[in-house]
C-alpha positions, 0 to 999 in steps of 0.5 A: 619185699612185695607188700601185697598182703593178699600174697602168701607170705611166710613166717617161722612156724617151728625150729628144730635143733639137735644136730651137733654139726651143719646140716647137708641134706633133708628128705621127708615122708608123710609123717617125718622130716629126715636130716643129714648132718656133719655130726655123721648122724641122720635123724628124723623129726615129727613134722607137726611138733619138731620132736625128734623120733627114736630113729638115728643112724650113726655113719661112718662118714659124713652123710651128704645126700638123702632120699626117702624112696617112692614107697616111703618105706626105705631111706637112701643115704649117700656118704662122703666116701662114695658109699650108699646105705639103704635103710628099712624105715620100719625095722630101722635096719640096713638092707643094703651097703652099696659101694659103686661110687669112688667119690662123695655122693652129693645127690640121690633121686628116685623115679617112680615112673621109670622105676629107677633110682639115681646117684651122682658123685663129686667126680661127675659120675651118674649111676642108674639103678633099678628099684631093687638097687641093682646097678644098671649103668655108670655114666661118667660126665667129666663135669666135676661135682654133680650137686643135684639131680632133678627128675622130671614130673613125668619121669621122662628125663632128668637134669643134672647140675654140674660144677663145670657150669653146665646142666644136662638133660638126660632122657630116662629111656636110652640115657642119651644126653638131649641137652648140655646148656652152659648156665653159670660161670663158676658151676651150676649148683641148683635146678628146678622144673616149673609147672610150665615145663621151663627150668630154673637154674642157679649157681655159684654166681649167685644168679638165677637163670630161667630157660625154655624147654628147648634151652633158650635163656628167658631171664637172668638176674642176680638173686643172692650175694653168695652161692645158691644151694637149692631151688624149690617150687611151691604149690602157691605159685612161687618158688624158693631159693637158698644161699650161702648168704644166710638168706631164703628168698621167695619168688613168683614163678610167673615173673621172677619178682621177689615176694619176700626175703627170709633172713635173721631179722625174720628169725631166719638162719645164722649161716649158710642154707644148704637144704630145702623141702616143700611142705603142705603149708610151706617149706623147711630149710636147714643149713650150717647153723645146725637148725631146721626151720619150718616155714608156713603161709598164713591160713587163708581163712585168717582175716 
């Protein structure tokens, strides 16, 4: 761990408990954190206190993916049976039940620039929806499970993490596959677009690899002792990785040097970590130990 105290190192701010099974996915709006669990519930929690809100959705199958949509008024939930539920967050009612996938929905993303939504499943299918959730395209990639969809900040392309080890770059105008890059021998599991435009990938091989916008490999290093399930950019110039090895690690965006390791000794997780989301002063993590942990950076005004 880098011992330079001027760097923003993180400590646990809140611990949220209440789920009875592993937590698979997180999403958020301005006020709440939403979580999806193997207990078949989607719940939400106040960001400031960690208290559960009077909002809980009982699903018929395990929810594997969550996405609060750009309007912050609707929540999309992807289930293990391939269905997607669209929820009105204010009225707490289901607006749509979509059954276009035939396999578990592992990823949902929204693109407010192109006014599109995306969903991907365990059989390598990417579905493109308009903003009213009318199906526009069904794109089969035959790449095994698509675990993550990352939308470019300007909405011009999206990235898919495939179980075949490749990540794919898809333009959001004509939906051509503009890049197919073999990144991880046992499967690509996580992706992140840095502010520089460079791409980070992670996989079952526990490596993180850095790629130029044109697809040239710039760096590769063993980052964890097990599958890396999430990568997340932070506003402070760092990025975060979360792994099956029960640790969260903070890395410098500029040189991939480790800044901090958050493990059980730091009051961290006891089991695999499956999900990350960025918060105003840090990030949240969740995993198989049924807990959501909120990590905050120190107040810069504190001496």
